[in-house]
N, C-alpha and C positions, 0 to 999 in steps of 0.2 A: 502493501498499499504507500502508495507514492502523495505526500500533501504538499501544495504550493503556501508559500507564504510572501504576500504580495509587499514591498513598500511602497512611497511615494513616490512617483515617474511611472516609467514602464521597465523598468529593470523587475526580475524576477529570483527569486531562491529558489530551488528545488530542494528539499531534503526526504527523507523518508520516514514514515508516520510510524511504522513498523521496524525492531528489528531483532525483536528475541522471535525465536523459533524458526526463523529463516535465514537461509545462507546470505554469505557475503556473495557470493558470484549470485546468485536470486536478486540481492538487494540490487544490483551494478546493474543485470540485466532488464530492473524495472525503469528505476531511471535514467537509463538509457533510450525504452520504447518512449516513455515521459518526455526526452530532451528529441528526442528528433519528431516527436509529433511536433513540436513546442517550436520548433527550427522549420519546421516543414509552410505550418503557418505563418511563422515570422517572414519567411521568405515571398508568400504569398502578400502577406500584407504591404511588404515592402513594391513589389510590381504595382501595386495602385496607386499606394502613394506616389510613386515614380511619373505618375500619370499625372498628377495636376502638381508639377515642378513647380510655379510660382506659390503655392501658398506651403509648400515642403519647405523649401527657402526660406521662407517670410519666417514660419517656424520658428526655423531651427537659428536663424539669426537672430529673430529677437531672444529667445534663449539664451545666444552668445553675447546680445550687447546686454540684458540686463545683469548676465553673469560678471561679464569684464567694469559694469561701472556702477554697479550696487554697491551703495556703502554701509549696507547691512541684510544680511541674509539669514532666513529658519531654515532649520534644518531641512524642513519639509520643501520650502519652499525651491532649496538649491538641488535637492534628490530628482525633484520635475524638470529642471530646468539644466541640469545633468543629462538628465535625462534626453532630451529635447537635442542637446549638444552633443550628448555619442549619436543617436538615429543619425543627425548632420556630415558627423566624420564614417563614419560606418559609407554612409552614403557617400563621397566624394564631394560634399557642398561644403562643407567651412573645411577651410585648407589651411587655416591657421592654427589650430592643432590639430595632436596626432594620439592616436590610441590610449600610448603612455601617459602621456599628460593628463587624458582625460582618467585615467584608471589612479591619476594620482589625486586629482580634484576628487574623484569619489572616494578616495581613501584620507586624507589629508580633512574632509570637511562633516566627520562623524566625528559627534563631540567629543568621547575619549581622544581620539585621537585630536583632535583640533587643541585638548588642553594640552597634550603632552608635546604638541611642535609649538606650543607659546610656553610651554613650562613653568604653569602656572592656574591654578585652580579659578576657572570662569563662569561669574554666574548665567542662566540663560542670554539675556541681553547682549553682554561682554560676550560671548560667545559670538552672538549673530554677526557683530561688530568682525571680530577679530576670523571669524568665516569670510565676509568678505574681504577683508584684510589679506587673510591667505592663497581665494583664488584670484585675485589681480595678482599676487606675486607668482604664481605656479603658470598663468596666461602667459605674463608677461619675462615670466625667465625662461 
């Protein structure tokens, strides 16, 4: 049995729901089946999106613009924007970023990683400000 945990944006984490009584090979097999189905659906969705090029470009570049210029970003907003930017880099629309930078953005903007990066404990408001600063540093670095 596989469960799906969605976070803000369109990036998913897939993990198994049951591990007792099931072999490791069976768990891997089930995850592979689900993952292959998701990949197939993603490819179909991207073909449909590609037919509306201007709308897609507008969406991903708006997300990139907000990320690049914000003074404060909540964790939820950042994840949603990063999801759109990731789509843009994957589809070759956003040339200013590569996959490595997007992954770095996804990693360093999470609350615990952000505080470790800052070297101090931050309240939610301070994290939102620091998150926007870190995003700019990574994008411009």
